[in-house]
All heavy atoms as an XYZ file, in Angstrom:
928
protein
N      16.518    -10.189    -29.544
C      15.480    -10.110    -28.530
C      14.409     -9.113    -28.978
O      14.708     -8.068    -29.511
C      16.103     -9.675    -27.203
C      15.080     -9.542    -26.102
S      15.826     -9.047    -24.541
C      15.624    -10.563    -23.664
N      13.173     -9.453    -28.727
C      12.053     -8.594    -29.114
C      11.937     -7.391    -28.174
O      12.307     -7.437    -27.021
C      10.744     -9.381    -29.042
C      10.645    -10.496    -30.052
C       9.305    -11.191    -29.949
O       8.288    -10.485    -29.821
O       9.296    -12.414    -29.993
N      11.370     -6.333    -28.699
C      11.061     -5.161    -27.897
C       9.800     -5.472    -27.079
O       8.808     -5.953    -27.617
C      10.831     -3.972    -28.838
C      10.564     -2.686    -28.097
O      10.161     -2.678    -26.940
N      10.789     -1.595    -28.790
N       9.822     -5.183    -25.785
C       8.663     -5.480    -24.944
C       7.416     -4.737    -25.391
O       6.296     -5.187    -25.159
C       8.967     -5.149    -23.483
C       9.978     -6.045    -22.782
C      10.187     -5.571    -21.343
C       9.539     -7.489    -22.793
N       7.574     -3.603    -26.037
C       6.423     -2.855    -26.522
C       5.712     -3.563    -27.667
O       4.580     -3.227    -27.994
C       6.842     -1.449    -26.962
C       7.290     -0.603    -25.799
O       6.815     -0.780    -24.672
N       8.224      0.294    -26.043
N       6.383     -4.533    -28.287
C       5.775     -5.279    -29.387
C       4.910     -6.433    -28.899
O       4.205     -7.042    -29.689
C       6.869     -5.825    -30.319
C       7.626     -4.709    -31.025
O       7.057     -3.605    -31.161
O       8.776     -4.948    -31.420
N       4.966     -6.752    -27.640
C       4.209     -7.884    -27.106
C       2.741     -7.519    -26.962
O       2.385     -6.390    -26.644
C       4.738     -8.288    -25.744
C       6.094     -8.942    -25.790
C       7.051     -8.787    -26.748
C       6.630     -9.825    -24.834
N       8.145     -9.520    -26.435
C       7.922    -10.176    -25.252
C       6.163    -10.357    -23.656
C       8.732    -11.032    -24.544
C       6.970    -11.209    -22.939
C       8.244    -11.548    -23.382
N       1.882     -8.486    -27.205
C       0.442     -8.282    -27.046
C       0.077     -8.382    -25.566
O       0.484     -9.311    -24.870
C      -0.330     -9.350    -27.817
C      -1.820     -9.229    -27.675
C      -2.563    -10.357    -28.379
O      -1.932    -11.112    -29.132
O      -3.770    -10.463    -28.149
N      -0.659     -7.410    -25.076
C      -1.122     -7.439    -23.686
C      -2.303     -8.390    -23.606
O      -3.306     -8.224    -24.296
C      -1.533     -6.026    -23.207
C      -2.118     -6.087    -21.806
C      -0.347     -5.084    -23.276
N      -2.162     -9.416    -22.765
C      -3.214    -10.420    -22.632
C      -4.281     -9.947    -21.652
O      -5.473    -10.088    -21.894
C      -2.618    -11.769    -22.186
C      -3.716    -12.806    -21.976
C      -1.604    -12.266    -23.204
N      -3.847     -9.380    -20.534
C      -4.802     -8.824    -19.573
C      -4.085     -7.820    -18.684
O      -2.863     -7.833    -18.570
C      -5.434     -9.926    -18.724
O      -4.481    -10.461    -17.837
N      -4.853     -6.961    -18.067
C      -4.323     -6.001    -17.111
C      -5.218     -5.996    -15.881
O      -6.398     -6.357    -15.953
C      -4.269     -4.570    -17.688
O      -5.596     -4.176    -18.047
C      -3.362     -4.479    -18.895
N      -4.645     -5.608    -14.774
C      -5.393     -5.472    -13.527
C      -4.922     -4.178    -12.896
O      -3.792     -4.070    -12.452
C      -5.121     -6.674    -12.617
C      -6.028     -6.763    -11.408
C      -7.411     -6.870    -11.549
C      -5.511     -6.758    -10.129
C      -8.246     -6.970    -10.451
C      -6.329     -6.858     -9.014
C      -7.694     -6.968     -9.186
O      -8.524     -7.059     -8.088
N      -5.771     -3.196    -12.900
C      -5.376     -1.864    -12.463
C      -5.514     -1.713    -10.947
O      -6.206     -2.496    -10.286
C      -6.235     -0.786    -13.146
O      -7.588     -0.926    -12.686
C      -6.173     -0.891    -14.666
N      -4.861     -0.705    -10.447
C      -4.985     -0.377     -9.025
C      -6.444     -0.049     -8.699
O      -6.963     -0.461     -7.667
C      -4.063      0.807     -8.712
C      -4.039      1.235     -7.260
C      -3.076      2.407     -7.102
N      -2.986      2.883     -5.751
C      -2.111      2.453     -4.853
N      -1.237      1.522     -5.178
N      -2.090      2.960     -3.633
N      -7.095      0.675     -9.587
C      -8.503      1.021     -9.378
C      -9.357     -0.244     -9.244
O     -10.215     -0.329     -8.364
C      -9.003      1.893    -10.538
C     -10.447      2.310    -10.395
C     -10.899      3.148    -11.564
C     -12.375      3.476    -11.403
N     -12.963      4.045    -12.591
N      -9.107     -1.226    -10.110
C      -9.859     -2.483    -10.037
C      -9.564     -3.219     -8.724
O     -10.474     -3.785     -8.116
C      -9.506     -3.388    -11.214
C     -10.066     -2.917    -12.534
C      -9.522     -3.732    -13.695
O      -8.318     -3.927    -13.824
N     -10.415     -4.216    -14.539
N      -8.294     -3.213     -8.303
C      -7.926     -3.886     -7.051
C      -8.632     -3.243     -5.860
O      -9.066     -3.939     -4.944
C      -6.413     -3.855     -6.869
N      -8.775     -1.924     -5.884
C      -9.497     -1.228     -4.816
C     -10.984     -1.574     -4.880
O     -11.609     -1.865     -3.856
C      -9.246      0.292     -4.883
C      -7.791      0.590     -4.484
C     -10.228      1.064     -3.996
C      -7.336      2.008     -4.731
N     -11.553     -1.577     -6.074
C     -12.973     -1.930     -6.225
C     -13.244     -3.362     -5.783
O     -14.289     -3.658     -5.207
C     -13.406     -1.739     -7.680
C     -13.502     -0.290     -8.097
C     -13.692     -0.095     -9.595
O     -13.645     -1.090    -10.361
O     -13.869      1.068    -10.003
N     -12.282     -4.267     -6.028
C     -12.433     -5.682     -5.662
C     -12.152     -5.948     -4.189
O     -12.402     -7.046     -3.700
C     -11.490     -6.562     -6.490
C     -11.882     -6.613     -7.962
O     -13.013     -6.221     -8.298
O     -11.041     -7.058     -8.767
N     -11.578     -4.968     -3.482
C     -11.253     -5.154     -2.079
C      -9.900     -5.798     -1.830
O      -9.555     -6.112     -0.692
N      -9.125     -5.985     -2.890
C      -7.773     -6.532     -2.750
C      -6.861     -5.476     -2.142
O      -5.986     -5.776     -1.332
C      -7.230     -7.017     -4.112
C      -5.782     -7.459     -4.024
C      -8.106     -8.144     -4.654
N      -7.079     -4.226     -2.530
C      -6.410     -3.076     -1.928
C      -7.458     -2.226     -1.216
O      -8.585     -2.087     -1.706
C      -5.716     -2.208     -2.984
C      -4.458     -2.748     -3.636
C      -3.953     -1.770     -4.697
C      -3.369     -2.999     -2.605
N      -7.073     -1.681     -0.072
C      -7.952     -0.793      0.684
C      -7.360      0.613      0.587
O      -6.217      0.841      0.979
C      -8.031     -1.204      2.173
C      -8.279     -2.709      2.337
C      -9.044     -0.350      2.917
C      -9.581     -3.214      1.823
N      -8.132      1.551      0.045
C      -7.663      2.926     -0.109
C      -7.745      3.634      1.247
O      -8.824      3.794      1.803
C      -8.514      3.647     -1.143
C      -8.021      5.050     -1.442
O      -6.980      5.468     -0.895
O      -8.680      5.741     -2.248
N      -6.584      4.018      1.770
C      -6.541      4.730      3.047
C      -6.035      6.155      2.873
O      -5.548      6.780      3.824
C      -5.657      3.974      4.052
C      -6.183      2.620      4.513
C      -5.260      2.016      5.554
C      -7.592      2.732      5.062
N      -6.165      6.686      1.668
C      -5.703      8.052      1.399
C      -6.356      9.056      2.334
O      -5.720     10.027      2.755
C      -5.996      8.431     -0.051
O      -5.326      7.557     -0.926
N      -7.610      8.830      2.680
C      -8.337      9.768      3.529
C      -7.766      9.848      4.944
O      -7.895     10.879      5.593
C      -9.827      9.410      3.568
C     -10.123      8.050      4.126
N      -9.772      6.885      3.484
C     -10.722      7.680      5.279
C     -10.156      5.848      4.210
N     -10.728      6.300      5.299
N      -7.108      8.796      5.434
C      -6.526      8.882      6.773
C      -5.005      9.054      6.740
O      -4.399      9.358      7.754
C      -6.902      7.682      7.671
C      -6.301      6.374      7.160
C      -8.401      7.579      7.823
C      -6.427      5.239      8.162
N      -4.403      8.869      5.561
C      -2.948      9.004      5.463
C      -2.515     10.394      4.997
O      -1.332     10.719      5.008
C      -2.370      7.949      4.511
O      -2.779      8.189      3.182
N      -3.461     11.222      4.586
C      -3.135     12.539      4.033
C      -2.274     13.408      4.957
O      -1.397     14.119      4.480
C      -4.434     13.265      3.651
C      -4.237     14.517      2.840
C      -3.611     14.324      1.472
N      -4.421     13.499      0.603
C      -3.942     12.827     -0.425
N      -2.676     12.877     -0.731
N      -4.721     12.102     -1.173
N      -2.448     13.370      6.285
C      -1.557     14.179      7.138
C      -0.090     13.729      7.083
O       0.799     14.479      7.464
C      -2.119     13.976      8.551
C      -3.524     13.543      8.350
C      -3.532     12.783      7.064
N       0.151     12.517      6.598
C       1.504     11.960      6.582
C       2.129     11.929      5.184
O       3.341     12.055      5.047
C       1.485     10.533      7.145
C       0.964     10.466      8.548
C      -0.384     10.251      8.796
C       1.813     10.647      9.624
C      -0.877     10.197     10.090
C       1.335     10.599     10.922
C      -0.022     10.378     11.154
N       1.305     11.716      4.160
C       1.811     11.538      2.797
C       0.971     12.342      1.810
O      -0.244     12.391      1.920
C       1.776     10.056      2.401
C       2.462      9.156      3.383
C       1.732      8.340      4.227
C       3.846      9.140      3.479
C       2.366      7.517      5.146
C       4.488      8.324      4.392
C       3.754      7.509      5.232
N       1.647     12.920      0.808
C       0.906     13.712     -0.175
C       0.344     12.850     -1.305
O      -0.540     13.270     -2.026
C       1.789     14.820     -0.741
C       2.983     14.360     -1.539
C       3.779     15.549     -2.041
C       5.013     15.108     -2.792
N       5.791     16.229     -3.278
N       0.844     11.612     -1.461
C       0.381     10.729     -2.531
C      -0.680      9.757     -2.006
O      -0.691      9.433     -0.814
C       1.551      9.945     -3.126
C       2.638     10.816     -3.672
N       2.415     11.765     -4.644
C       3.952     10.904     -3.378
C       3.541     12.385     -4.926
N       4.493     11.885     -4.166
N      -1.551      9.276     -2.875
C      -2.561      8.298     -2.459
C      -1.906      7.047     -1.878
O      -0.877      6.588     -2.370
C      -3.300      7.964     -3.762
C      -2.999      9.080     -4.691
C      -1.653      9.612     -4.303
N      -2.518      6.495     -0.832
C      -1.978      5.322     -0.166
C      -3.036      4.237     -0.073
O      -4.182      4.509      0.296
C      -1.483      5.685      1.240
C      -0.823      4.554      2.006
C       0.368      5.084      2.798
C      -1.783      3.841      2.925
N      -2.644      3.027     -0.422
C      -3.517      1.868     -0.276
C      -2.732      0.761      0.424
O      -1.501      0.703      0.331
C      -4.013      1.376     -1.642
N      -3.446     -0.094      1.136
C      -2.839     -1.250      1.792
C      -3.540     -2.507      1.278
O      -4.711     -2.455      0.895
C      -2.941     -1.170      3.334
C      -2.248      0.070      3.864
C      -4.380     -1.199      3.806
N      -2.818     -3.617      1.273
C      -3.472     -4.856      0.871
C      -4.482     -5.247      1.945
O      -4.362     -4.835      3.107
C      -2.449     -5.998      0.684
O      -1.762     -6.226      1.918
C      -1.464     -5.666     -0.425
N      -5.455     -6.037      1.567
C      -6.478     -6.444      2.531
C      -5.875     -7.239      3.688
O      -6.325     -7.118      4.823
C      -7.602     -7.211      1.845
C      -7.145     -8.468      1.132
O      -5.946     -8.592      0.799
O      -7.997     -9.348      0.882
N      -4.817     -8.008      3.432
C      -4.198     -8.788      4.512
C      -3.483     -7.881      5.509
O      -3.563     -8.096      6.720
C      -3.227     -9.847      3.949
O      -2.313     -9.217      3.061
C      -3.965    -10.943      3.219
N      -2.801     -6.865      5.007
C      -2.156     -5.892      5.898
C      -3.213     -5.117      6.679
O      -3.080     -4.901      7.878
C      -1.263     -4.914      5.104
C      -0.010     -5.613      4.599
C      -0.909     -3.686      5.918
C       1.070     -5.810      5.627
N      -4.264     -4.709      5.991
C      -5.333     -3.960      6.649
C      -5.882     -4.748      7.832
O      -6.007     -4.226      8.937
C      -6.454     -3.644      5.662
C      -7.594     -2.885      6.279
C      -7.520     -1.513      6.432
C      -8.734     -3.541      6.711
C      -8.559     -0.801      7.015
C      -9.779     -2.843      7.297
C      -9.690     -1.471      7.446
N      -6.204     -6.019      7.603
C      -6.773     -6.840      8.672
C      -5.766     -7.102      9.787
O      -6.138     -7.140     10.958
C      -7.313     -8.153      8.104
C      -8.535     -7.934      7.242
O      -9.346     -7.050      7.511
N      -8.661     -8.702      6.181
N      -4.483     -7.268      9.443
C      -3.457     -7.503     10.460
C      -3.277     -6.278     11.355
O      -3.141     -6.413     12.578
C      -2.131     -7.873      9.794
N      -3.288     -5.104     10.786
C      -3.095     -3.877     11.570
C      -4.386     -3.482     12.277
O      -4.387     -3.130     13.457
C      -2.604     -2.723     10.671
C      -1.210     -3.047     10.115
C      -2.601     -1.396     11.431
C      -0.731     -2.090      9.046
N      -5.473     -3.549     11.570
C      -6.757     -3.086     12.092
C      -7.328     -4.015     13.153
O      -8.066     -3.587     14.028
C      -7.748     -2.933     10.937
C      -8.910     -2.043     11.265
O      -8.732     -0.983     11.850
N     -10.097     -2.472     10.890
N      -7.014     -5.280     13.058
C      -7.569     -6.262     13.987
C      -8.840     -6.868     13.427
O      -9.614     -6.218     12.732
N      -9.013     -8.136     13.724
C     -10.152     -8.886     13.180
C     -11.494     -8.287     13.591
O     -12.395     -8.144     12.781
C     -10.070    -10.338     13.677
C     -10.156    -11.355     12.562
C      -9.985    -12.753     13.118
O      -8.836    -13.193     13.208
O     -11.020    -13.369     13.445
N     -11.604     -7.949     14.856
C     -12.886     -7.434     15.352
C     -13.253     -6.113     14.684
O     -14.396     -5.922     14.253
C     -12.842     -7.257     16.867
C     -14.194     -6.917     17.444
C     -14.192     -6.918     18.963
O     -13.418     -7.669     19.574
O     -14.976     -6.130     19.528
N     -12.293     -5.186     14.577
C     -12.564     -3.916     13.903
C     -12.932     -4.134     12.448
O     -13.833     -3.482     11.919
C     -11.358     -2.983     13.995
C     -11.193     -2.375     15.352
O     -12.156     -2.178     16.073
N      -9.958     -2.092     15.725
N     -12.232     -5.046     11.783
C     -12.517     -5.315     10.375
C     -13.915     -5.886     10.200
O     -14.634     -5.525      9.266
C     -11.472     -6.263      9.793
O     -10.205     -5.638      9.790
N     -14.316     -6.774     11.104
C     -15.671     -7.342     11.027
C     -16.728     -6.261     11.211
O     -17.794     -6.303     10.597
C     -15.852     -8.419     12.100
C     -15.581     -9.819     11.642
C     -16.157    -10.869     12.591
N     -15.899    -10.632     13.984
C     -14.797    -11.004     14.640
N     -13.834    -11.619     14.008
N     -14.657    -10.747     15.923
N     -16.449     -5.289     12.068
C     -17.400     -4.210     12.346
C     -17.313     -3.084     11.323
O     -18.042     -2.097     11.434
C     -17.127     -3.620     13.730
C     -17.395     -4.555     14.866
C     -17.055     -3.859     16.177
C     -17.234     -4.738     17.366
N     -16.824     -4.054     18.608
N     -16.405     -3.212     10.343
C     -16.180     -2.159      9.345
C     -15.763     -0.843      9.992
O     -16.195      0.238      9.567
C     -17.409     -1.951      8.460
C     -17.504     -3.001      7.386
O     -16.512     -3.592      6.997
N     -18.710     -3.248      6.916
N     -14.928     -0.928     11.026
C     -14.373      0.264     11.648
C     -12.854      0.250     11.465
O     -12.259     -0.801     11.239
C     -14.714      0.337     13.149
O     -14.170     -0.810     13.805
C     -16.205      0.411     13.372
N     -12.248      1.412     11.565
C     -10.804      1.543     11.389
C     -10.186      2.028     12.691
O     -10.656      3.002     13.289
C     -10.471      2.533     10.248
C     -10.986      1.999      8.908
C      -8.974      2.773     10.167
C     -10.787      2.962      7.753
N      -9.123      1.354     13.126
C      -8.367      1.785     14.299
C      -7.342      2.822     13.830
O      -6.221      2.496     13.467
C      -7.675      0.588     14.949
C      -7.029      0.942     16.278
O      -6.650      2.120     16.456
O      -6.903      0.035     17.119
N      -7.768      4.075     13.808
C      -6.939      5.157     13.282
C      -5.589      5.237     13.987
O      -4.572      5.462     13.345
C      -7.665      6.502     13.403
C      -8.845      6.635     12.490
C     -10.126      6.418     12.957
C      -8.660      6.984     11.161
C     -11.215      6.539     12.105
C      -9.751      7.115     10.304
C     -11.021      6.889     10.782
N      -5.563      5.064     15.289
C      -4.320      5.204     16.045
C      -3.261      4.207     15.580
O      -2.092      4.558     15.474
C      -4.567      5.053     17.541
C      -5.261      6.261     18.138
C      -5.415      6.142     19.636
O      -5.778      5.091     20.136
N      -5.143      7.223     20.346
N      -3.654      2.979     15.328
C      -2.694      1.973     14.862
C      -2.108      2.366     13.508
O      -0.905      2.270     13.290
C      -3.348      0.593     14.770
C      -3.592     -0.062     16.102
C      -4.177     -1.446     15.901
C      -4.472     -2.123     17.220
N      -5.068     -3.448     17.015
N      -2.970      2.780     12.595
C      -2.487      3.161     11.266
C      -1.640      4.422     11.335
O      -0.596      4.505     10.694
C      -3.658      3.338     10.292
C      -4.207      2.036      9.796
C      -5.374      1.514     10.320
C      -3.541      1.312      8.810
C      -5.875      0.297      9.875
C      -4.035      0.108      8.361
C      -5.205     -0.408      8.895
N      -2.070      5.407     12.127
C      -1.300      6.645     12.229
C       0.090      6.386     12.807
O       1.056      7.003     12.382
C      -2.053      7.674     13.051
C      -3.212      8.285     12.309
C      -3.438      8.270     10.968
C      -4.294      9.010     12.880
N      -4.599      8.932     10.662
C      -5.153      9.396     11.825
C      -4.632      9.358     14.175
C      -6.311     10.123     12.033
C      -5.797     10.085     14.391
C      -6.625     10.466     13.318
N       0.194      5.483     13.775
C       1.503      5.158     14.356
C       2.424      4.568     13.282
O       3.597      4.951     13.183
C       1.337      4.179     15.519
N       1.893      3.673     12.464
C       2.697      3.075     11.388
C       3.020      4.116     10.329
O       4.158      4.186      9.852
C       1.980      1.851     10.790
C       1.976      0.722     11.824
C       2.635      1.405      9.493
C       1.159     -0.475     11.443
N       2.055      4.934      9.953
C       2.306      5.979      8.955
C       3.397      6.936      9.429
O       4.249      7.351      8.643
C       1.032      6.769      8.643
C      -0.052      5.978      7.964
C      -1.359      6.437      7.969
C       0.212      4.777      7.326
C      -2.370      5.737      7.342
C      -0.805      4.053      6.699
C      -2.094      4.541      6.713
N       3.367      7.278     10.713
C       4.376      8.180     11.253
C       5.771      7.543     11.176
O       6.739      8.194     10.781
C       4.032      8.550     12.699
C       4.913      9.662     13.223
O       5.130     10.647     12.496
O       5.374      9.548     14.375
N       5.876      6.264     11.525
C       7.156      5.554     11.430
C       7.635      5.487      9.983
O       8.821      5.699      9.700
C       7.015      4.137     11.991
C       6.770      4.076     13.484
C       6.377      2.682     13.967
O       6.422      1.714     13.171
O       6.024      2.559     15.153
N       6.721      5.206      9.074
C       7.089      5.097      7.658
C       7.501      6.456      7.087
O       8.436      6.532      6.285
C       5.942      4.496      6.851
C       5.668      3.020      7.126
C       4.357      2.596      6.467
C       6.820      2.153      6.650
N       6.818      7.505      7.489
C       7.181      8.845      7.022
C       8.600      9.188      7.456
O       9.389      9.716      6.672
C       6.193      9.882      7.544
C       6.558     11.312      7.139
C       5.582     12.323      7.632
N       5.449     12.256      9.076
C       4.618     13.010      9.772
N       3.834     13.885      9.163
N       4.540     12.903     11.084
N       8.939      8.855      8.685
C      10.293      9.107      9.192
C      11.322      8.323      8.379
O      12.350      8.868      7.985
C      10.386      8.732     10.689
O       9.441      9.532     11.398
C      11.775      8.965     11.229
N      11.039      7.051      8.123
C      11.961      6.232      7.322
C      12.063      6.760      5.893
O      13.137      6.758      5.302
C      11.498      4.774      7.287
C      11.901      3.978      8.474
C      11.568      2.506      8.250
C      12.161      1.663      9.348
N      11.915      0.231      9.138
N      10.947      7.195      5.325
C      10.939      7.669      3.932
C      11.812      8.908      3.758
O      12.411      9.097      2.694
C       9.508      7.973      3.485
N      11.908      9.718      4.780
C      12.722     10.937      4.700
C      14.213     10.636      4.626
O      14.990     11.458      4.177
C      12.434     11.835      5.896
C      11.081     12.481      5.830
C      10.839     13.355      7.030
N       9.582     14.063      6.870
C       8.850     14.511      7.871
N       9.257     14.339      9.110
N       7.720     15.136      7.640
N      14.607      9.449      5.084
C      16.034      9.116      5.128
C      16.400      7.937      4.225
O      17.503      7.434      4.289
C      16.451      8.783      6.576
O      15.678      7.668      7.039
C      16.239      9.974      7.486
N      15.462      7.495      3.400
C      15.685      6.338      2.537
C      15.620      6.757      1.081
O      14.733      7.498      0.687
C      14.609      5.255      2.800
O      14.638      4.904      4.183
C      14.855      4.025      1.957
N      16.562      6.263      0.295
C      16.529      6.506     -1.151
C      15.860      5.326     -1.831
O      15.945      4.198     -1.376
C      17.953      6.679     -1.687
C      18.585      7.979     -1.243
C      19.922      8.213     -1.902
O      20.135      7.730     -3.032
O      20.751      8.886     -1.285
N      15.220      5.596     -2.939
C      14.555      4.531     -3.674
C      13.088      4.465     -3.329
O      12.588      5.192     -2.468
N      12.377      3.568     -3.993
C      10.929      3.501     -3.861
C      10.411      2.408     -2.960
O       9.223      2.167     -2.903
N      11.324      1.713     -2.228
C      10.884      0.597     -1.390
C      11.492      0.723      0.002
O      12.700      0.856      0.154
C      11.298     -0.733     -2.021
C      10.841     -1.992     -1.305
C       9.323     -2.119     -1.360
C      11.489     -3.220     -1.941
N      10.635      0.669      1.005
C      11.078      0.719      2.390
C      10.643     -0.573      3.067
O       9.483     -0.964      2.980
C      10.465      1.933      3.127
C      10.975      3.232      2.504
C      10.757      1.876      4.618
C      10.295      4.465      3.035
N      11.587     -1.214      3.744
C      11.263     -2.395      4.526
C      10.960     -1.957      5.951
O      11.649     -1.126      6.516
C      12.421     -3.380      4.498
C      12.662     -3.945      3.109
C      13.767     -4.986      3.096
O      13.875     -5.766      4.066
O      14.509     -5.010      2.114
N       9.913     -2.515      6.505
C       9.473     -2.170      7.858
C       9.049     -3.469      8.533
O       9.071     -4.537      7.922
C       8.308     -1.165      7.769
C       7.947     -0.521      9.054
N       8.803      0.286      9.763
C       6.801     -0.563      9.779
C       8.204      0.722     10.853
N       6.981      0.222     10.880
N       8.653     -3.374      9.773
C       8.199     -4.557     10.495
C       6.944     -4.217     11.274
O       6.840     -3.136     11.861
C       9.302     -5.020     11.451
C       9.065     -6.390     12.016
C      10.261     -6.880     12.811
O      11.287     -7.218     12.201
O      10.146     -6.914     14.048
N       5.995     -5.141     11.251
C       4.776     -4.986     12.049
C       4.547     -6.294     12.795
O       4.370     -7.338     12.173
C       3.568     -4.653     11.175
C       2.285     -4.611     11.943
N       2.025     -3.642     12.875
C       1.221     -5.437     11.939
C       0.831     -3.862     13.403
N       0.334     -4.951     12.857
N       4.576     -6.213     14.110
C       4.380     -7.380     14.974
C       5.260     -8.552     14.558
O       4.815     -9.689     14.454
C       2.903     -7.761     15.016
C       2.042     -6.685     15.656
C       0.577     -7.056     15.754
O       0.161     -8.100     15.215
O      -0.156     -6.273     16.378
N       6.514     -8.263     14.274
C       7.486     -9.296     13.942
C       7.493     -9.752     12.498
O       8.338    -10.545     12.096
N       6.564     -9.258     11.696
C       6.495     -9.662     10.282
C       7.006     -8.532      9.396
O       6.680     -7.364      9.631
C       5.064    -10.001      9.893
N       7.801     -8.862      8.378
C       8.266     -7.810      7.472
C       7.132     -7.304      6.594
O       6.283     -8.079      6.147
C       9.329     -8.515      6.629
C       8.955     -9.956      6.665
C       8.290    -10.182      8.001
N       7.108     -5.994      6.397
C       6.159     -5.391      5.463
C       6.926     -4.423      4.581
O       7.987     -3.930      4.948
C       4.985     -4.677      6.184
C       5.472     -3.586      7.142
C       4.106     -5.673      6.902
C       4.355     -2.789      7.802
N       6.384     -4.195      3.390
C       7.004     -3.274      2.439
C       6.119     -2.056      2.256
O       4.895     -2.161      2.209
C       7.175     -3.940      1.071
C       8.319     -4.907      0.958
C       8.445     -5.701     -0.176
C       9.279     -5.056      1.947
C       9.487     -6.601     -0.318
C      10.322     -5.949      1.814
C      10.421     -6.722      0.693
O      11.453     -7.610      0.558
N       6.782     -0.928      2.138
C       6.125      0.330      1.815
C       6.717      0.750      0.479
O       7.916      1.009      0.379
C       6.414      1.354      2.908
C       5.696      2.661      2.760
C       4.322      2.713      2.680
C       6.402      3.849      2.741
C       3.658      3.919      2.566
C       5.756      5.057      2.628
C       4.379      5.091      2.540
N       5.884      0.771     -0.541
C       6.367      0.957     -1.907
C       5.778      2.214     -2.532
O       4.575      2.458     -2.427
C       5.982     -0.268     -2.742
C       6.405     -0.192     -4.158
N       5.541      0.110     -5.178
C       7.612     -0.359     -4.738
C       6.196      0.113     -6.324
N       7.455     -0.168     -6.077
N       6.631      2.991     -3.185
C       6.173      4.117     -3.987
C       6.426      3.757     -5.440
O       7.555      3.450     -5.828
C       6.939      5.393     -3.623
S       6.408      6.819     -4.598
N       5.372      3.738     -6.222
C       5.504      3.375     -7.628
C       4.434      4.055     -8.450
O       3.650      4.864     -7.939
N       4.382      3.715     -9.739
C       3.406      4.362    -10.619
C       1.999      3.801    -10.433
O       1.812      2.599    -10.263
C       3.939      4.046    -12.020
C       4.710      2.784    -11.850
C       5.275      2.818    -10.467
N       1.025      4.706    -10.469
C      -0.372      4.302    -10.443
C      -0.867      3.995    -11.841
O      -0.077      3.867    -12.788
N      -2.149      3.895    -12.004
C      -2.756      3.536    -13.286
C      -2.421      4.515    -14.402
O      -2.353      4.138    -15.564
C      -4.279      3.434    -13.140
C      -4.693      2.303    -12.208
O      -3.868      1.408    -11.943
O      -5.850      2.328    -11.737
N      -2.226      5.778    -14.055
C      -1.908      6.809    -15.047
C      -0.456      7.271    -14.955
O      -0.109      8.327    -15.480
C      -2.853      8.006    -14.879
C      -4.333      7.658    -14.931
C      -4.745      7.083    -16.281
O      -4.239      7.549    -17.322
O      -5.579      6.154    -16.282
N       0.380      6.515    -14.229
C       1.781      6.869    -14.085
C       2.077      7.814    -12.927
O       3.220      8.162    -12.679
N       1.044      8.208    -12.196
C       1.211      9.110    -11.060
C       1.806      8.344     -9.873
O       1.646      7.136     -9.771
C      -0.142      9.726    -10.672
C      -1.100      8.798     -9.943
C      -1.807      7.756    -10.800
O      -1.478      7.583    -11.981
O      -2.701      7.088    -10.256
N       2.515      9.034     -8.957
C       3.064      8.342     -7.795
C       1.957      7.891     -6.840
O       1.052      8.664     -6.518
C       3.965      9.381     -7.124
C       3.812     10.644     -7.869
C       2.894     10.439     -9.009
N       2.025      6.641     -6.433
C       1.093      6.095     -5.446
C       1.890      5.268     -4.445
O       2.969      4.763     -4.748
C      -0.010      5.227     -6.096
C      -0.912      6.057     -6.988
C       0.586      4.057     -6.860
N       1.346      5.124     -3.250
C       1.985      4.384     -2.176
C       1.188      3.130     -1.868
O      -0.042      3.158     -1.871
C       2.069      5.265     -0.926
C       2.745      6.623     -1.109
C       2.527      7.498      0.120
C       4.215      6.441     -1.411
N       1.913      2.039     -1.592
C       1.262      0.776     -1.258
C       1.992      0.136     -0.091
O       3.214      0.067     -0.074
C       1.291     -0.194     -2.464
O       0.735      0.456     -3.605
C       0.489     -1.454     -2.170
N       1.229     -0.329      0.872
C       1.753     -1.053      2.022
C       1.323     -2.509      1.882
O       0.125     -2.785      1.757
C       1.213     -0.437      3.309
C       1.781     -0.896      4.627
C       3.290     -0.643      4.703
C       1.084     -0.193      5.777
N       2.300     -3.424      1.880
C       1.979     -4.830      1.630
C       3.010     -5.749      2.268
O       4.072     -5.305      2.712
C       1.922     -5.087      0.124
S       3.491     -4.791     -0.729
N       2.714     -7.044      2.295
C       3.702     -8.044      2.681
C       4.623     -8.269      1.494
O       4.218     -8.062      0.343
C       3.012     -9.350      3.073
C       2.334     -9.296      4.429
C       0.959     -9.436      4.541
C       3.076     -9.113      5.583
C       0.330     -9.394      5.773
C       2.454     -9.066      6.824
C       1.099     -9.205      6.910
O       0.474     -9.156      8.144
N       5.857     -8.726      1.749
C       6.806     -8.937      0.633
C       6.253     -9.822     -0.484
O       6.455     -9.540     -1.652
C       8.017     -9.586      1.320
C       7.967     -9.073      2.711
C       6.490     -8.944      3.046
N       5.517    -10.885     -0.135
C       5.009    -11.795     -1.169
C       3.860    -11.194     -1.979
O       3.450    -11.757     -2.979
C       4.596    -13.135     -0.566
C       3.416    -13.067      0.362
S       4.071    -13.118      1.999
C       2.621    -13.243      2.992
N       3.353    -10.034     -1.566
C       2.238     -9.400     -2.274
C       2.708     -8.339     -3.256
O       1.890     -7.798     -4.003
C       1.281     -8.761     -1.264
C       0.630     -9.750     -0.344
C      -0.199     -9.095      0.733
O       0.243     -8.101      1.338
O      -1.318     -9.612      0.979
N       3.994     -8.027     -3.241
C       4.495     -6.957     -4.107
C       4.707     -7.448     -5.523
O       5.168     -8.476     -5.804
C       5.801     -6.392     -3.544
C       6.349     -5.164     -4.246
C       5.367     -4.001     -4.206
C       7.664     -4.753     -3.621
């Protein structure tokens, strides 16, 4: 079997590019009271939590996000590993801690099929 490091990289898509493209929404500025690492959510999660009307107006419903962040922080304190399963309005969502573009810890909130 070949060493994976010997394979040619065909393309990459960085977290920074995903944020610039709007695929990920950087919410580090509102999640800082809850988490020390940068946090981003997928655009689908953002719209589901924020609500269609708020998203159209380019406003953020801080209370909704803070309530979820508080629940996730509580779960993170008692969970081992880098993946937490949660639920929002009956749908499963994942809260993932993994490496960022430079290997630093970053947090991502997404649906299971988006991970």
